[in-house]
N, C-alpha and C positions, 0 to 999 in steps of 0.2 A: 687255249687259243682265244676262246670267247672272253675270258677274263681280261686278256690283254687288249682286246678290241673295246671292251667297256671302259677299261682304264684310259685308253687313248681318247675315247669320246669325252670322258670326264675331264681329262687334261686339256683337251681342245676348248671346252667350255670355260674352264678356269683361265686359259690363256686369253680368250676373247674378253672376259671381264677385266683381266689385268691390263690388257691393251687399251680398253676403253678409259681406264683411269690415268693413263699416261698421256700428257699433252706435249705437243711440239709447236713451235712458232716459226713462221716464215715471214721475213721482212723484205721490203723493197721500197726504199725512199719515201716513207710516209704511209705505206700500206702494210698492215699487219694481218696475217691469217693465223688463227689458232685452230689446230686439229688434234684429234686423238690418234694414238698409234694404230687404230683400226682404220685410219684414213678417212675419218668423218670430220668435215669442217665444222667447228664449234662456233667460231665467230670471225668476222672481218671488220677491221677498223681502218678508216681512211682519214688522214690528217685533214683538218678543215681547210687549210690553204690549198689543197688539191681540188676542192669541190667547186668547180666552176665549169661551164660548158666548154671552154677552150681546152680544158684538160681531159676531156672524155677519153681520147685515144691513149693518152699517157696513163690514165688510171687503169684502163683495161689491160695495158701491157704490164703495169706494175702488179696488178692482181694476178695475172698469169705467173709472173716470176715468184711472187710471195706464196701462191698456192703450190707451185712446183717445189719450192724450198721446203714447205711444211710436209708435203707428201713424200719427198725424199727422206726426210728425217723419220717420218712415220714408218716407211718401208725398212729403213735400217734398224730401227728398234724392233719392229715386228720380226724381222729375219733373225736378229740376235736372240730374241726371246724363244723363237721356234727352235733354233739350234740348241739352246740351253735345255728346253723341254725334251727334245728328241735325244739329246745326249744322256739325260737322266733316265729316260725310259728304255732306250736301246743304245747302249754305249757305242757299239760298232757303227751305228748309223749317224752319229753326230756330225760327221764331215760330209754327209750327203747334201746338206744345205749350205755348204760353203764354210769358209773360215772367218 
């Protein structure tokens, strides 16, 4: 039993490292957000034509959309990787995390 727990802990660490290496991108009309599959934002780029005081509210809204897009992609990748890991460790539990 303890062997399985140690194996699960090791697999979880491997999964974390794997997800850190996967990047996703969210875009919204000139705003780009890059994150990793662990849902950590790596960079934000804003098109120069958006950078003026009149566009402040628009930029804030576009940032929210781009971040949400990137986080959704990261969540989908993370869930798929978790299903794959759990399916390999405990074949009967693979469907516990969805299809």
